[in-house]
N, C-alpha and C positions, 0 to 999 in steps of 0.2 A: 503493498499498499504505499502510495505516496503522502506521508506526513509533512507537515512542513510549519515552522512557528507560526502560532495563532498570534494574530495581528487585531487591533480593535477595525480598522478598515473589512474585518470579515465580518461586523456585527449585523448590519442588513441584510445579508446572504444567511445566517446563521438564523437570525430569529425570524426569518418567513416560516422557517421548516418549527422552530422552536412553538411559534406562537398559535401554531394548528394543536398544540397535544394542553393539556389540563391533570391539572394534578403530579408533576414536573417536582422534582424537590430541587435546592439550592445549587446543587452543583451543576446545575444545567443552565441557569442564568448567568447571560453572556461577561458579565461585569467577572464574577469568579471565576472565569474561566481564565479571565484576563490579573486579577489580583492576587490566586492562590496556586502554589505550586510552579511545575516545569510544561506549558501544556504545547503538544503539538495537534494537527487538524488536519482529514481530511475528509471532504467531499467525494462521496460515492454516490453516482445518481441522484436519488433521492433521502441518500440516508448522511448523518456526518458521524466519523467516529473522530475521537478522542483519545490520544495516546500521552499518558501522564505521569508526572513524575512527583511523587510527594515522598521527605524525608529517606529519598533513598531508593525507594518501592515505584515500579512503575502499574500503571493501570490503564485497562479502555473503558472508554463509557461511550454507549451507541445511544443517537436521537434515529430513531427508526422512521422511515417515511414510506412509501408507499413501494418502494420497489423488492426483487426479490429478498426473503430474507436469506437463505440457505448459500445464496452466494457472496453474499456480506460477510455473514462469518465463518465459512469456509475460508475466504480472504484474512480476515483478522487472524482466523490460527494459523494460518500460514507465515503471515507475519510475524506471528511470535516464536512461530519455530525460525525461521530465518533469523529472527535477534536473539534467539538460545535461550528464553524467558519462558515462565510457565503461566500462562494468559490467566488473567483476574479482570473480570468485570465488574465495576460499581455503580451505583445510580440504576440497580435493574428495580425494576416494580413487577407488582402482579402477573401482569400481562407479557408483560417481556419474559416473565419467571418462566412461564407455558409457553412462550415461544420456543428457548430453548432446551428446555423438557422436550417438547414435540422433535425438534431438530438432532439432539441427540440426547438419546435417552440412554442416563443411568450415567453420562459424562461430563456433569458439574455436579461439585457439594456448594448448595446455598445455603449462607448463614444472613440472618439478620441483628445487629446490634439495635438494640433500645438507642444505645447514645446516638444514633447516625439517624431519627426519623423526626422529620422537619416538625416544628410546631405550627399550625395554619388555623388562621385567626379569621371569624369574621370582622369583615373592617367595621362594622354598624358594633357592634360590642365592645370593641378598643375607642370607637370616639365618643358612646356614647357614655359609657360603664354604667347601664340600668342596671336595675334589682338589687335583688339583694346580696348575690354572689359577689357585685362589686362595692360593697358597702365601705370596707377596711379603703382601697383603692382610693374611693369617692374621701375619705377621710385622710388619707395622705396626699390627697391635690390640697385639703383644705388647709393641712398643714404645711403647704408648701406656699400656699398662697398668700398664709400668713407672717412665714418669716421672708417672703419677696414677694411685698404686696405693690412692686412697680416692674415687678417683671414682664418682659415682650417673649413674643417670639419671630424670626425673619426665616424668611426661606434664603441656602446657601446661596451664593453667586460667587463664581470665581475671584473675585478681588475680596472675600470673606475668608478663603482658602486659607490663606498663612496664617491667619488667629486663631482659626479652628487647629490646624498642624500644632499650634503652639500649646492650645489648651488639651490638647490630645498629648503632647510629650511631657507635662506636668501631669496628665493622667497615668502616664505610663510609669512616671519616676515613681510618685508614690504608691503604686501598687506593686511596683520592683519590691519596695521595701518593705509592703505591709506583707508582698506573698511570695519571699526570693526564690520557691521551689517551684514558681510556675514560671513556664518562659513564652515570652510576650512576643519575640524578634518576631517570626512566622508571619502574629497579626499585625505588627507594626510596617512590617514590610505589604503586606496587602493595604493598609490605609496610605500609604506613602505613591502607593501606585492608583490607588484610588484617587485620589487629592492631585496628584499627578497627570490624570485621563479623565476628569470629571465630567467636563464635556463630552467628551470620544464617548465614554462609556454610557453617556444618557442619565446621566446619576442625580437623581433631586435629594433634597436634605433640607434639615430644618436645624437653627441654633435657638435655644431658650438662655435668653437674656437676664440678669439682676444688676440694674442701671448700666453701666460698661461693660461687666465684665459676664464672657462668655460661661454658662456653668453648665450647660449640655447641649451638647448635639448629635442628630444622628442623619445618617444616609440609608437610600433605597436607590433600588430599579428596579424596571418591571421583569418579570421573568414569564408571565403569558397574557395572555387576554384579559385575565379576569384576576390577577394576581400581582401584586408586587411584591419583592423582596426584601428586609430590612437588612443592610451589609452589618452597618454597625452602629451601636448606638454608647454612648459615655455621659457620664454624669458627676459631678463632681458630691462626695460623702460628707461636707460639713453642711449641703442644706438639706432637710429633709424633705423629701418629697420631688426630686429633682427627675428622679429614672420616669416616677407617675407622670410627673407634667409631662415631660417631651415628648414619653411614648402618645398620652392624651392628645397633645397638639398636634403632632405628626400625622395620628390616625385620622382626624378631623381638618385637616388640609389636605392631605391626598384626597377624602372622602369629596372634597370639595372641586378638587384640582381634575380629577380623572373619576368622572361621574362611571364607568363602566367595570370599575375595580370593586371586587365583592372581598378578599381576603387578602389577609399576608402574613407572607413567608417571615416566621420570626427564624429561620434557622433548626440545628439541634443543639441539644445540651451537652452533645460530648461527653457522656456520662459521669459530669461534675457535677455532684450536689446539689451544691449551692445554685446552680446554675437551672439544672430541673425543679426545684423548687420555686425560682422566680418565675422561670417559664409553666408550670401550669397554675400559677399562682392567677393567672391571664385567661384561665379555662377554654383551652383552644379547641377550633370548632370543630378540627380532628387532627391526627398525626398522620405525615405522610410518610407509609414503611415502606424501605427501601432492601434489598438484598445484593450480596457480596457474592459472585458466583467465581470458582476457580475449577479450571480445569483437575478432572481429577489424574 
């Protein structure tokens, strides 16, 4: 297969195929292809095949179109053989699992990791915080409004990106001091790429201001016709409710700007207990379950 490094210029061609699908996870969002890992792409008839390196391991990801599936996967397996690697597919969803099982009976081991499931929320739930289950979130908002009565929100513009980067640097310094066991370097690299390619990736974002100070920011991009992917969300720790406020205000902003958006994908919890608890506290509409498929 003729793989080449993925470029921002591939966005329109890639997303024409991506937006036909619903229910895909964050690993398929075009922005994430640029932001994370080392990625190579091949357009094969009506399909896209990605060959990616994450922390020294290589994986294939396939975005299926309407063409022949047997020929597609036969060529991928031949590519893996030519590279002398064991083919491993990530981002396999139930329907795609069935395709592989039908094409290659008992040839793949499928594993599902709860930590890799995407949390997908109704945008109305996050923008309204209605009902008893969101009582605690509304209390957090009230605490924030008392702590910062003059707050304001602004969409991120290119001219604001240096200030966003400076706020992120301070956030990472504090988190590194508080949790030295966590390696933030990969995420820092991804955020730097997002800032450097903000317009080219079609990113949208918001800052939360308390006076002249940026106290939170968030960034997202479209991942399908009805879903936005939330890539980054950072807030200071010294103002109660800042995370709740940026989450709430950004959901309201996206709903008003993109009336066709029904869902917000807030990505994975990576098996981190605190992150899982935080994501579950917003009551996801559903989890996007996915598998890893390794050739036996």
